[in-house]
N, C-alpha and C positions, 0 to 999 in steps of 0.2 A: 504494500500500500504506500502511496506517495505521502511524504511528511512535509509539513510547512511549519517553519519556525517563525513565531511572532514575538518580537520584543518591543513592547509598547507600555508606557507607564500609565496610560489612561485605560482603566478597566473596561469602560463602556466601548471604547474604540476597539480594543483587543477582542472583547467578547463578540462584538458585531462582526468583525472580520472573520473570526473563528467560525461563527454560526453560518455565515454566507459561504465560506469555503466548504464546510461540511455538507450543507444543503445542495450546493451546485455541483460539487465534484466528488463528494464522499471521501476527501482526503483527511488524514489525521493531522491535527494541529497541536503544537506544544507552545505554551505561552510563558513569557517572562516579562519582568518590568525593569530590569537593570542589567548592567554589564556583568555584575556578580552572578545573578541568576542565569544569565545567558551562558556564562562559562560552565556552570554546574550542569545545565541542560546539555550542552555540546559534549561534555565529557561522558555523561550518562548514555547519550545516544551515539557516541563515537563519531560525532560530526556528520552523521548521515541524515542530511536534510536535502530535499529537492530544491527548495527556495526559502530564503529568509526575508521577512519584512521587518525592517529595523527603524525604530523611531530615533531621530537625531537629537531630540530634546530630553534625554534621560538625565536623572539627577546625578549619576556618576559617569556621564559621558557628555561633557560640555563642548568638546571639540572634535566630535566624530570618532572617539576611541572605539565605540562599538563596531564601526565599520572595519577598522584596522584589525580588531580581534577576530571577527567572523571571517574576514578575508583569508586568514590562516587555514581555514577549513575548506577553502575552494567551493563555497556555496554561492549560487547566484543570489544577488542582493537587490531588493527593492527598497529604496529609502522612503520612509514616511516622515513628512515634515509639515509643519504648520506655516512655514514661511514661503511666500510666493517667489521671493528673490533668493533662491537657493544658491549658495556660493559655488563658483566654478571649481574651486579646489576640492570641494566635497564631492561634486559630480564625477570628477576625474581622479578621485583619490584611489580607487581600486578598479582593476579590470573586471572584477566580479560584479560591479554595480551595473545592472541592466536598465534600470529606470528609476524614477522617483515619482511619488504621489503626494500631491498637496491635500492634506486632510481637510476636506471642505464638504462634508455631507456624504450621502449615500452614493451619489454618482461617482465620487472619487474612489469609493470602496469597490464599486463595480469595475472601474478602470483597473484597480489593483488586481482584481480577480482575472481580468482579461490578460494582464501581463503574466500572471502566474501560469495560466493555461498555455500561453504562447511559449514561455520558457520551457515548460515540460514537453510540449509537442515538438519543439525545435530540436530536441535531442535525436530525433529520427529523420531530420530533414537535411538534405544536401543542397549546397548553394555553390554556384560557379561565378567568380568575378573575373571579367575580362577587361584588361587595360594595358596599354604599352608603357604606362608609368609605374616603375617599381615601387616608388614611395606611396602612390595612391593605392596600389594593390595591398601593400602591407598595412596601411592605415585602415582600409575597409575590412580587411581580413580580421584585424584585431577587434574592430567594432562588432562585426557579425559573430565572432566567437564569444563575445560577452553574452549574446543571446543564446548561447549553446548550440549554434548552428555548426554543421560540419562544412568547412569551407575549402573549395578548390580554387586555384588561380590559373590564368592563362594570359600570355602577353599579346596575343592576337587571335583573330577569328579562326585561323587554321588550328592553332593549339586548342582552342575552345572546342572545336568539332571532334578532335581526338579525345579530349576529356569526356565529352558527352557520349561518345561511342563506348568508352570504357565504363562510364557510370551513367547508365540510362535511366536511373531512378532519381537523378537530379531534378528538383522541383522548381528552383528559382535561379535565374541567370541575370546578372548585372553586367552590362556591356558598355564600353566606350564607343564613340563614333569613329573617329579617325585612328586607324591602326594599320600596320604593315600587313602584307600578304592578303588577308581578308578583313575588310573593315566591318564595323558594327552593323551597317545596313544590310550588307550581303549576308552576314551571319544570321540576322533575324530572318531574312528571306529563306535561307536554307533550312533553318530549324523549323520554321512554320510548315514546311512540306512534310515534316515527320511528326511534330508535336502540335496538338491543338492548344488553344488558350486555357482550356480546363485541365491540361496535363502539365504544361510548363509555363510559368509566369516569367515574362521578360521585362526588366526595368532598364531603360537606357539612362546612363549617366554621362552627360556630355558637357564640354566646356564651350561648345559652339555658340556664337553670338547671334546666329541666324534664327529668328523666331519661327521660321517654317520647318526647322529641323524636327521639332516634336511631332507635328502633324504628319511629316513624312514617315517617321518611324511607326507611328500609330497605324498608318495605312498599311504598312508592311507587316503588321501583326504584333508590335510591342504592346504590352499591357499598361505600361506606365513610363513616365519620363521625368528625370530630375536634372536640372541644370547644376553643374558643379559649383560648389560653394554652399551646398546644402548643409544644414545643421545635423548633428547626431540624432536629435529628436525627430526631425523630418524624415531621415533615412529609416529609422525604426518604425515610425508610423506607416510609411509607405510599404515597407517589407511586411509588417504585420497584416495590413489590409490585403495585400496580394496573397499571402499565405492563407489567411482566413477564407478568402474567396475560393482558393483551390480546395480547401478542406470542405467547404460547403458543396462544391461540385462532387467531391468524393462521397460525401454523405448521400447526395441525391442518387449517384450511381449505385451505391450500396443498397439503398432503399429499393431501387428499380430491379436489382438483381437478387434480392434476398427475400426469402419466405417470411412473412410477418410473424408467424406462429413459432417457428423453430429456429430462426436466424440462420438456417442453412440456405444454400443457393436455391433459386427457384427454377422452374422448368425451362424458361427462356434462356437463362444463363447456362444451364447444363447443356442445352443443344448448341448454343453459340461456342462455348469453350470446348465442348466435347468434339465438335468437328475439327477444331484447330489441333487438339491433342492427338486425335487419330491420324490426321494428315501428317503431323510431325513424326508420329510413330512409324508410319509407312516409310518416310524418307530415311529414318534412322534404324529401320528394321527392329523395332521394339514390340514386345507383346503387350496387348491391352486386354482388359476384361470389363464388360459392362454387366452390372448386377442390379436386379430389381428385388426390393424387399417390401413385403406386404404384411400388415398386421392380420393375424388369423381371427376370424369371427368378430371383426370390428363392429359390425352392425349390432351384435348382441350387447357389446359394451355401451354403445349409444342408446339402445332401446332400454336397457336395464338401469343404467345410471345417469343418462342424459348426455347432451353434447358437451357440457363443460368438462365432464370426466373424460369424454372422448378426446377433447383437446389436450388434456393432461397426458393421456396415453400417447398421443402423437408427439408431444414435446419430449416424452420419455425416450422415444426412439432416437431422437437427435442427441440426447444426453448419452445414451449407450454407445451410439456410433462414434461420437467424439472421443470416447474413452479408448476406442480401438483403432481409429483412423487418424493418422497425423502425418503421413508422408506419401507423396505421389498418388493422392486420391482426390477426386472431385466428387463431392457429396451434395445431393440435392433432394428436396422434397418435390416430387413431380405433381402432387395433388392428392387430396384426401388422405388415405392412410398408406400411400405408396411412395417409396423412396428409391433413389438410384445412386449407385456408386460407379465411378469410372476409375479403374486401376490402371496406372500407366507404368510401363517398364516393369512388369510383374512376371513372376514364375507361376505356372498353373498350380502346382502343389501348395506353394506358400499362400497363394490367394484363397484356395479352397480351405486350407487349414485355418486361416484367419476368419473366413466366413463361418466355419464350424464353431469357432470360439464365440463369435457374435450370436449365432443361433442358440448355443448353450447358455449364454448370458441372459438372453430374453427368457429362456425356459425356466431359469431359477430366479429371475428378477421379480421383486414384489414392490409395488408402489403403495407405501403406507400413507393413507389419507386420514389417519386418526380413527374415524368411525368405520371405515371400510378399507380393505386391501384389494388392490387390483393386480391381476396377473394375466399375462397374455403371451402367446408364442408368435413367431413370424415364419413365413414361408419365403424361400429365396430361390430365384432363378438367375442363372449366370450364363454369359456368352463370351467366349474368347474370340480373338481375331478370326474373321472368316474371309473368304475370297473377296467379298464386296468391301468389307471393312468400314462401311458407313455407320454413323451413329444410329441412324434409323434402323438399318438392318440388324445391328447388334442388339438394339432394344427389342425388336420384334422377336429375335431368337431367345433373349432373356425372358421375355413375356411368355413365350410358349413353355419354357422350362419352369417358370413360376407356376403356371396352371397345372403342369404335371405334378409339381410338389403339392399343390392344393388337392388335386384329385387323388393323390396317393395317401392322403390322411393329414396333410398340413405338418407344420413344424419340421420341415425338411429342406434340403438343398438339392436342386437339380441343375445340371449343366450339360453343355454340349459344345464341342469345338466348332 
């Protein structure tokens, strides 16, 4: 669980922040009101906190000593201050300071929460900075690392394309305009052929005095534009806004591809990705298997206990499958009580052994609902690569084998190459 350290001598502010963090994120919070208490907390927790919110106006920290102390533990720091004119030497006192929050009501607390979430999310985000100025690259790299982003650098567009090919999960790119070999405009044009705006965000950082430069880049597919000379705060705000937009797109994609009841993939995603996986397996001569799993006598469960209990049974299938499937498998709920698994690069015996373990798990599994216990078995049909090799053909073969299992008494596995 993520842990947030709050050192604030106002009990009402500390309690409000703690409650908001717990309600919005479910993170654990640890509170203190002085440097002395902070030292004790950090020693008890071995300095393991994801973010620290530090008040500058503590009784035993009149000159920012709390910042110096927490910096030793390499924890991202958000400064809490009542002063609008926060001193530059405090803002730049530590590379661990990611932002500061003026304590001015509930909106400022909400902003603090957004920064916390941004810092935690950034630990999995890769950024590429492209500029032919070595000093600019180093400065921006240090600033972005404050926000716990993983930063790559390139001196021109050609190097940038090489980095993007090596790290295709880079989510954000900052690029200069005028560079040798491949300039920023050409770089944006090339990248937009491969990455959509909801996959890669591009921010242009240019020293060009031409006011048409920004519109030119935006037409080529840049997401945002910053004229050089921007402040640290402006850079962070723009980066946060672009990353939040990417995350929103990702959430929408997930919602479109995920079954609402089980959080497994849905039928559409299974077919889309299944076709790609099978095509890849043909090229690389790998064995695949398509499996259909169906709850036995599901209608009886619904009729006897109601659809709410039926939904619990369906959710239980996803829970059991997640315990056994964690590598080289695509798992989906196709609809109703029917689930499908696509095994990639699998051996026949190992796959059948795993399916037998799954079948046995359902056979002995009991859902304890307090007043009632629910038990059910599953029937399984399996199909390994055939001459056609299409996802549709393999599902049809698995479906035939599933009905053979049903007709043979249920709680069985049937397969055919």
